Backbone as a printed PyTorch tensor [residue, N CA C, xyz], in Angstrom:
tensor([[[ 24.9660, -29.3680, -44.5540],
         [ 24.1360, -29.0520, -43.4090],
         [ 24.3780, -29.3870, -42.1370]],

        [[ 25.6890, -30.4460, -41.8950],
         [ 25.9630, -30.3910, -40.8740],
         [ 27.1000, -29.5800, -40.1440]],

        [[ 27.5940, -29.3650, -41.2470],
         [ 28.8620, -28.0210, -40.7190],
         [ 28.5610, -26.9480, -40.3390]],

        [[ 26.7570, -26.5090, -40.6340],
         [ 25.8790, -25.2830, -40.4160],
         [ 25.8220, -25.5470, -39.1530]],

        [[ 25.3800, -26.6670, -38.6480],
         [ 24.8970, -27.1510, -37.1380],
         [ 25.8960, -27.0190, -36.4720]],

        [[ 27.1550, -27.1630, -36.6080],
         [ 28.5120, -27.4090, -35.7220],
         [ 28.8770, -26.0890, -35.6270]],

        [[ 28.8880, -25.1490, -36.7470],
         [ 28.9530, -23.6970, -36.4030],
         [ 28.2850, -22.7280, -35.4870]],

        [[ 26.5780, -23.1150, -35.6160],
         [ 25.7340, -22.3930, -34.8980],
         [ 25.9910, -23.1370, -33.1400]],

        [[ 26.3680, -24.4190, -33.2390],
         [ 26.6630, -24.5030, -31.5920],
         [ 27.7660, -24.2490, -31.5290]],

        [[ 29.1260, -24.1560, -31.7260],
         [ 30.0800, -23.6280, -31.5620],
         [ 29.9860, -22.0370, -31.1260]],

        [[ 29.4680, -20.9880, -32.0120],
         [ 28.9660, -19.7290, -31.5590],
         [ 28.0680, -19.6030, -30.3260]],

        [[ 26.9940, -20.1040, -30.1290],
         [ 26.4680, -20.7590, -28.9700],
         [ 27.0590, -21.0470, -28.1810]],

        [[ 27.9370, -21.5030, -27.4570],
         [ 28.9610, -21.7220, -26.9960],
         [ 29.8380, -20.8780, -26.3850]],

        [[ 30.3420, -20.2600, -27.4980],
         [ 31.0110, -19.0770, -27.2240],
         [ 30.3740, -17.7910, -26.6840]],

        [[ 29.3110, -17.7250, -27.3200],
         [ 28.4340, -16.8690, -26.4230],
         [ 28.2230, -16.8530, -25.1150]],

        [[ 27.7250, -18.1080, -24.4930],
         [ 27.7340, -18.2960, -23.3480],
         [ 29.1430, -18.3440, -22.4680]],

        [[ 30.2930, -18.7600, -22.7680],
         [ 31.2670, -18.7320, -22.3410],
         [ 31.7930, -16.9710, -21.9990]],

        [[ 31.3720, -16.3610, -23.1350],
         [ 31.9800, -14.7040, -22.9010],
         [ 31.0800, -14.2050, -22.2820]],

        [[ 29.5550, -14.4980, -22.1190],
         [ 28.7430, -13.9150, -21.0470],
         [ 29.2530, -14.4320, -19.4910]],

        [[ 29.2210, -15.3980, -19.4580],
         [ 29.5240, -15.7330, -17.9660],
         [ 30.8490, -15.4340, -17.6870]],

        [[ 31.8190, -15.5240, -18.3530],
         [ 33.3760, -14.6630, -18.2350],
         [ 33.3980, -13.3430, -17.7750]],

        [[ 32.5060, -12.6310, -18.5040],
         [ 32.1040, -10.9700, -18.1190],
         [ 31.6300, -10.5970, -16.8320]],

        [[ 30.6280, -11.5330, -16.4440],
         [ 30.1290, -11.0300, -15.1700],
         [ 30.8030, -10.9980, -14.0630]],

        [[ 32.3190, -11.8260, -13.4470],
         [ 33.1190, -11.2890, -12.6880],
         [ 34.5970, -11.5900, -12.9440]],

        [[ 34.7830, -10.4530, -11.6020],
         [ 36.4420, -10.2710, -12.4190],
         [ 37.1350, -11.4880, -11.4520]],

        [[ 38.5570, -11.0210, -11.9810],
         [ 39.3730, -11.9610, -10.6960],
         [ 39.1240, -11.9980,  -9.7510]],

        [[ 38.7690, -11.0210,  -8.7900],
         [ 38.5710, -11.0090,  -7.4590],
         [ 37.0440, -12.0890,  -6.9000]],

        [[ 36.6210, -12.2630,  -7.8950],
         [ 35.2750, -12.3090,  -6.8650],
         [ 34.1150, -11.4930,  -7.5330]],

        [[ 34.5870, -10.5950,  -7.4340],
         [ 33.3060,  -9.0400,  -7.4230],
         [ 32.7540,  -8.8930,  -9.1420]],

        [[ 31.7660,  -8.6510,  -9.4190],
         [ 31.3200,  -7.8600, -10.3500],
         [ 31.8050,  -7.2030, -10.9380]],

        [[ 32.2830,  -7.5470, -12.3060],
         [ 32.9960,  -6.7390, -12.9200],
         [ 32.2920,  -5.1090, -13.3750]],

        [[ 32.9240,  -4.4130, -13.9840],
         [ 32.5290,  -2.9960, -14.2210],
         [ 31.7520,  -2.1110, -13.2770]],

        [[ 31.1120,  -1.1910, -13.3030],
         [ 30.7190,  -0.1120, -12.1920],
         [ 29.5750,  -0.7790, -11.1180]],

        [[ 29.8220,  -0.2270,  -9.9010],
         [ 28.9790,  -0.6840,  -8.9690],
         [ 28.3760,   0.3300,  -8.3340]],

        [[ 27.3110,   0.1460,  -8.1040],
         [ 26.3740,   1.9660,  -7.7190],
         [ 26.8800,   1.8590,  -6.4610]],

        [[ 27.4530,   2.7560,  -6.0220],
         [ 27.4210,   3.4360,  -4.7150],
         [ 26.2770,   4.1070,  -4.2350]],

        [[ 25.5130,   4.4570,  -4.3110],
         [ 24.1380,   5.2230,  -4.1260],
         [ 24.3010,   6.3090,  -5.0040]],

        [[ 22.8030,   7.2160,  -4.4830],
         [ 22.4260,   8.4750,  -4.7910],
         [ 22.4190,   9.4710,  -3.4320]],

        [[ 22.1620,  10.5460,  -4.1570],
         [ 22.3410,  11.5180,  -3.1090],
         [ 21.7560,  13.1200,  -3.8720]],

        [[ 20.9810,  13.5430,  -3.0320],
         [ 20.3630,  15.1100,  -2.9540],
         [ 21.3400,  15.7940,  -3.0600]],

        [[ 21.1540,  17.0410,  -3.5070],
         [ 22.2020,  18.5070,  -3.1110],
         [ 21.6660,  19.1940,  -1.6930]],

        [[ 22.0320,  19.3130,  -0.7170],
         [ 21.6620,  20.2280,   0.3750],
         [ 22.5810,  21.0720,   0.7000]],

        [[ 21.5550,  22.4700,   0.7740],
         [ 22.4140,  23.7120,   1.1510],
         [ 23.5730,  23.4480,   2.4990]],

        [[ 24.7690,  24.0430,   2.4720],
         [ 25.6250,  24.2080,   3.0350],
         [ 25.4610,  24.8710,   4.0710]],

        [[ 26.1740,  25.2220,   5.4640],
         [ 26.0430,  25.6830,   6.5290],
         [ 25.5720,  27.3900,   6.0260]],

        [[ 26.4920,  27.9270,   5.2880],
         [ 26.1060,  29.1750,   4.9520],
         [ 25.1810,  29.5730,   4.2390]],

        [[ 24.7660,  28.1710,   3.4700],
         [ 23.4010,  28.7650,   2.1860],
         [ 23.7420,  29.1230,   0.9790]],

        [[ 24.7560,  29.4010,   0.7880],
         [ 25.3340,  29.6000,  -0.4250],
         [ 25.3970,  28.8970,  -1.6340]],

        [[ 26.1440,  27.6620,  -1.1830],
         [ 26.2700,  26.5850,  -2.2420],
         [ 25.4470,  25.0160,  -1.5750]],

        [[ 25.4640,  23.9680,  -2.3370],
         [ 24.9800,  23.0940,  -1.7220],
         [ 25.9580,  21.7010,  -2.3540]],

        [[ 25.6360,  20.4930,  -1.0060],
         [ 26.6570,  19.3140,  -1.5920],
         [ 25.6570,  18.4660,  -1.0570]],

        [[ 26.5740,  17.0960,  -1.6390],
         [ 25.4340,  15.5890,  -1.3980],
         [ 25.9340,  14.9250,  -0.0770]],

        [[ 25.2740,  14.1510,   0.2390],
         [ 26.1150,  13.3640,   1.5500],
         [ 27.1720,  12.6490,   0.7850]],

        [[ 28.2160,  12.3790,   1.7250],
         [ 29.1650,  11.3750,   1.0840],
         [ 28.7450,   9.9900,   0.6440]],

        [[ 29.6170,   9.5870,  -0.4190],
         [ 28.8730,   8.0270,  -0.9440],
         [ 30.7210,   7.3780,  -0.5830]],

        [[ 30.5570,   6.5130,  -0.5170],
         [ 31.6580,   5.1090,  -0.4010],
         [ 32.4100,   4.8600,  -1.4010]],

        [[ 33.5630,   5.0670,  -1.4440],
         [ 34.3830,   4.4700,  -2.7330],
         [ 35.6640,   3.5530,  -2.3090]],

        [[ 35.6630,   2.6790,  -3.0520],
         [ 37.2610,   1.7190,  -2.7790],
         [ 37.9410,   2.1840,  -3.0320]],

        [[ 38.2990,   3.0910,  -3.9170],
         [ 39.4050,   3.9650,  -4.5040],
         [ 39.3730,   3.7130,  -6.1960]],

        [[ 40.0370,   4.1660,  -6.8940],
         [ 40.3590,   3.9110,  -8.1080],
         [ 39.2460,   5.3080,  -8.9250]],

        [[ 38.5120,   4.5760,  -9.7010],
         [ 37.8110,   5.8700, -10.3150],
         [ 36.5810,   5.5770, -10.2390]],

        [[ 35.6440,   6.9760, -10.1770],
         [ 34.4880,   6.8690,  -9.9920],
         [ 33.3050,   7.6520, -11.0420]],

        [[ 32.3730,   7.0860, -11.2760],
         [ 31.3050,   7.2150, -12.5010],
         [ 30.0940,   8.3290, -11.6330]],

        [[ 30.4350,   9.5600, -11.7680],
         [ 29.1590,  10.2990, -11.7600],
         [ 28.0100,  10.5060, -12.9470]],

        [[ 26.6840,  10.5190, -12.3250],
         [ 25.7640,  10.9120, -13.4630],
         [ 24.9630,  12.0060, -12.7380]],

        [[ 24.6110,  13.0020, -13.2860],
         [ 24.0930,  14.3190, -12.4060],
         [ 22.8340,  14.3340, -13.2030]],

        [[ 21.7760,  14.4950, -12.1880],
         [ 20.5730,  14.7360, -13.0300],
         [ 20.1160,  16.1530, -11.9230]],

        [[ 19.6450,  17.0740, -13.1450],
         [ 18.9180,  18.1180, -12.8770],
         [ 17.5930,  18.2680, -13.6000]],

        [[ 16.4140,  17.9640, -13.3880],
         [ 15.4020,  18.1660, -14.3210],
         [ 15.1440,  19.7490, -14.8330]],

        [[ 15.3790,  19.6900, -16.0670],
         [ 15.0460,  20.8570, -16.7580],
         [ 16.2890,  21.6060, -17.0320]],

        [[ 17.4940,  21.1220, -16.8840],
         [ 18.5780,  21.7190, -17.8980],
         [ 19.7550,  21.4130, -17.3790]],

        [[ 20.5820,  22.5740, -17.2260],
         [ 22.2090,  22.9370, -17.1160],
         [ 22.2720,  23.2980, -15.8880]],

        [[ 23.5180,  23.0080, -15.3990],
         [ 23.5950,  23.2040, -14.0150],
         [ 24.2720,  25.0030, -14.1680]],

        [[ 23.8340,  25.8200, -12.9700],
         [ 24.8670,  27.0280, -13.1130],
         [ 26.0800,  27.5070, -12.4990]],

        [[ 26.6570,  26.1480, -12.5090],
         [ 27.9190,  26.2860, -12.3870],
         [ 28.8820,  25.0590, -12.1870]],

        [[ 29.8480,  24.9960, -11.6830],
         [ 30.4480,  23.6630, -11.7170],
         [ 30.3300,  22.3930, -10.4510]],

        [[ 30.5700,  21.4700, -10.9400],
         [ 30.5180,  20.1580,  -9.7190],
         [ 32.1030,  19.7480,  -9.3310]],

        [[ 32.2660,  20.4610,  -8.0110],
         [ 33.5280,  19.9170,  -7.2790],
         [ 33.1330,  18.5370,  -6.5390]],

        [[ 34.1020,  18.1310,  -6.8430],
         [ 34.2830,  16.7850,  -6.3090],
         [ 35.3540,  17.0360,  -4.8680]],

        [[ 34.9270,  16.2360,  -3.2670],
         [ 35.4570,  16.1010,  -2.2440],
         [ 35.5010,  14.8900,  -1.8050]],

        [[ 36.7990,  14.8560,  -0.5260],
         [ 36.4480,  13.3590,   0.3560],
         [ 36.6400,  14.0790,   1.3900]],

        [[ 35.3240,  13.4290,   2.1920],
         [ 34.9180,  13.9160,   3.2840],
         [ 36.2240,  13.3970,   4.5640]],

        [[ 36.6070,  14.1740,   5.5790],
         [ 37.5820,  13.8380,   6.7050],
         [ 36.8230,  14.4780,   7.7710]],

        [[ 36.3730,  13.3480,   8.7920],
         [ 35.9900,  13.4700,   9.7650],
         [ 37.2150,  14.6880,  11.1170]],

        [[ 38.3470,  14.0870,  11.0350],
         [ 39.2060,  14.3570,  11.4350],
         [ 40.3650,  15.6720,  11.5070]],

        [[ 40.1640,  15.8470,   9.7070],
         [ 41.0680,  17.3220,   9.2210],
         [ 40.2320,  17.9140,   8.2280]],

        [[ 40.4980,  18.9630,   7.5220],
         [ 39.6560,  19.5360,   6.5320],
         [ 39.7460,  18.4140,   5.6380]],

        [[ 38.4360,  18.7390,   4.6890],
         [ 37.8160,  17.7510,   3.5790],
         [ 38.7530,  17.9020,   2.5130]],

        [[ 39.2470,  17.1440,   1.6880],
         [ 40.2460,  16.9530,   0.3140],
         [ 39.6390,  17.2950,  -0.7810]],

        [[ 39.9540,  18.5570,  -1.2580],
         [ 39.3760,  18.5530,  -2.9100],
         [ 39.7480,  17.4240,  -3.5400]],

        [[ 39.3790,  17.1010,  -4.4740],
         [ 39.4720,  15.9980,  -5.5780],
         [ 39.7750,  16.6030,  -6.6930]],

        [[ 38.5980,  17.1230,  -7.4770],
         [ 38.6790,  17.7270,  -8.7110],
         [ 37.5390,  18.7180,  -9.1310]],

        [[ 37.6080,  19.5440, -10.0680],
         [ 36.3190,  20.2130, -10.2360],
         [ 35.6620,  20.0030, -11.9300]],

        [[ 34.7820,  19.6090, -11.4930],
         [ 34.2520,  18.8440, -13.1670],
         [ 33.4970,  20.1630, -13.8850]],

        [[ 33.3540,  20.0580, -15.0430],
         [ 32.7670,  21.0780, -16.0600],
         [ 31.4750,  21.4070, -15.9040]],

        [[ 30.9310,  22.0690, -16.4330],
         [ 29.6090,  22.3270, -16.5000],
         [ 28.8270,  21.0390, -16.9160]],

        [[ 27.7340,  20.7820, -15.8980],
         [ 27.1120,  19.4790, -16.1070],
         [ 25.4460,  19.7990, -16.5540]],

        [[ 24.5260,  18.9570, -17.1310],
         [ 23.4900,  18.9440, -17.3810],
         [ 22.7270,  17.6370, -17.2480]],

        [[ 21.2240,  17.4640, -17.0300],
         [ 20.3570,  16.4580, -16.9650],
         [ 21.5170,  15.2900, -17.7040]],

        [[ 21.5210,  14.3340, -17.0170],
         [ 21.8440,  13.1610, -17.7170],
         [ 23.1840,  12.9420, -17.7320]],

        [[ 23.9840,  13.9370, -17.3950],
         [ 25.8570,  13.6920, -17.9570],
         [ 26.1940,  13.2630, -17.2370]],

        [[ 27.4040,  12.2030, -17.8570],
         [ 28.1010,  11.1590, -16.7940],
         [ 29.9510,  12.0250, -17.0040]],

        [[ 30.3370,  11.8070, -15.7210],
         [ 31.5830,  11.9050, -15.9450],
         [ 32.1020,  11.0560, -14.8870]],

        [[ 33.6040,  11.0200, -15.0230],
         [ 34.5860,  10.3950, -14.5210],
         [ 35.7130,  10.9390, -13.5880]],

        [[ 36.0350,  10.0000, -12.6540],
         [ 36.9130,  11.2340, -11.5660],
         [ 37.7270,  10.0080, -11.1960]],

        [[ 38.9370,  10.0240, -10.8140],
         [ 39.9050,   9.2230,  -9.9320],
         [ 40.2510,   9.3770,  -8.9320]],

        [[ 40.2560,   8.3220,  -7.8660],
         [ 39.9280,   8.9350,  -6.2600],
         [ 40.5280,   8.0890,  -5.3050]],

        [[ 41.3280,   7.1460,  -6.3300],
         [ 42.6180,   6.0980,  -5.5260],
         [ 43.3330,   6.8320,  -4.5980]],

        [[ 43.4590,   8.2490,  -4.7910],
         [ 44.6680,   9.0940,  -3.7100],
         [ 44.0540,   9.0560,  -2.3190]],

        [[ 42.6430,   9.1440,  -2.4600],
         [ 41.6790,   9.5500,  -1.0050],
         [ 41.4490,   8.4070,  -0.1530]],

        [[ 41.6260,   7.2540,  -0.7270],
         [ 40.8930,   6.4760,   0.1380],
         [ 41.8520,   6.2970,   1.7710]],

        [[ 41.0500,   6.4220,   2.9370],
         [ 41.4920,   6.3730,   4.0600],
         [ 40.9470,   6.2670,   5.0560]],

        [[ 41.1360,   6.0640,   6.1600],
         [ 40.4370,   5.7660,   7.4220],
         [ 40.5460,   4.1640,   7.6810]],

        [[ 40.1450,   3.7460,   8.9540],
         [ 39.7970,   2.3570,   9.1850],
         [ 38.9620,   1.6270,   8.2860]],

        [[ 37.7090,   1.9690,   7.4350],
         [ 37.0370,   1.7130,   6.2620],
         [ 38.1300,   1.1020,   5.3390]],

        [[ 39.2940,   2.1120,   4.7370],
         [ 39.5520,   1.7710,   3.7130],
         [ 38.7480,   2.3970,   2.5710]],

        [[ 37.8910,   3.1860,   2.7860],
         [ 36.9800,   3.6640,   1.6630],
         [ 37.7070,   5.0820,   1.4600]],

        [[ 37.1110,   5.8880,   0.6760],
         [ 37.3910,   7.4380,   0.0580],
         [ 35.7060,   7.5620,   0.2450]],

        [[ 35.2010,   8.5940,   1.5220],
         [ 34.0740,   9.2010,   1.4370],
         [ 33.6730,  10.3150,   0.6940]],

        [[ 33.4540,  10.2210,  -0.6730],
         [ 33.1660,  11.3010,  -1.5800],
         [ 31.6810,  11.9470,  -1.5800]],

        [[ 32.0030,  13.2820,  -1.5890],
         [ 30.8820,  14.3790,  -2.1460],
         [ 31.0400,  15.0580,  -2.5850]],

        [[ 30.2160,  15.9270,  -3.7100],
         [ 29.9870,  16.7240,  -4.1160],
         [ 29.1900,  17.8600,  -3.7490]],

        [[ 29.8370,  19.0160,  -4.2550],
         [ 29.2070,  20.3890,  -4.1540],
         [ 28.9550,  20.8980,  -5.3930]],

        [[ 28.2310,  22.2480,  -5.6730],
         [ 27.8690,  22.7680,  -6.4480],
         [ 26.5840,  23.5490,  -6.0470]],

        [[ 25.9850,  24.5310,  -7.1990],
         [ 24.7090,  25.3890,  -7.0590],
         [ 23.5230,  24.6330,  -6.3500]],

        [[ 22.5780,  25.1230,  -5.9210],
         [ 21.4660,  24.4880,  -5.0830],
         [ 20.2510,  24.4900,  -6.3560]],

        [[ 20.1190,  25.5540,  -7.1050],
         [ 19.2070,  25.3670,  -8.0840],
         [ 18.5650,  24.0200,  -8.9290]],

        [[ 17.6660,  23.9210,  -9.2360],
         [ 16.9780,  22.8730, -10.2740],
         [ 16.8260,  21.9520,  -9.2600]],

        [[ 16.7760,  21.4890,  -8.2980],
         [ 16.9840,  20.4490,  -7.5660],
         [ 17.6270,  18.9980,  -8.0360]],

        [[ 18.4250,  19.4160,  -7.9080],
         [ 19.6770,  18.3510,  -8.2090],
         [ 20.0610,  17.3130,  -7.8620]],

        [[ 20.5300,  16.0060,  -7.9410],
         [ 20.5460,  15.1710,  -7.3660],
         [ 21.7610,  14.4120,  -8.2450]],

        [[ 22.8470,  13.4340,  -7.5680],
         [ 23.7620,  12.4610,  -8.2840],
         [ 23.3840,  11.1190,  -8.1790]],

        [[ 23.9180,  10.3840,  -8.9550],
         [ 24.2540,   8.9350,  -9.1250],
         [ 25.5530,   8.6130,  -8.8720]],

        [[ 26.3620,   7.9580,  -7.9220],
         [ 27.7250,   7.4260,  -8.1420],
         [ 28.0300,   6.4350,  -8.1620]],

        [[ 28.8780,   5.7130,  -9.1080],
         [ 29.2850,   4.1660,  -9.5750],
         [ 30.7220,   4.1560,  -8.8560]],

        [[ 31.1970,   3.2950,  -8.4840],
         [ 32.5790,   2.9550,  -8.0960],
         [ 32.7130,   1.5400,  -8.8930]]])
């Protein structure tokens, strides 16, 4: 009976230790994905496609969750990096998306400017009231 109590106490201590070490990275930032925000899609100047507002990324990988109530996208989502002084940089084209689909892209090569961030936005068809959530 005493050995059982010791094992339970040891497992409890191990669980507490692993939980406390998994919530912070070595840099002091929370580990894992951090929300960079949400954006609806807005018509572009030509009215033929839509885009989101730019969302900040510190580089590395981003995670996109696509939302379109009622179904699949009518085309692909393109990932761009906004640059006010030069033409925007194309990052990657993601496949056909549907409501709730999650995809990732590497944007580490697109960090620039005085803020040290990549300003990421997404473009795609306007139909179906789509919006995105981005994690960095």
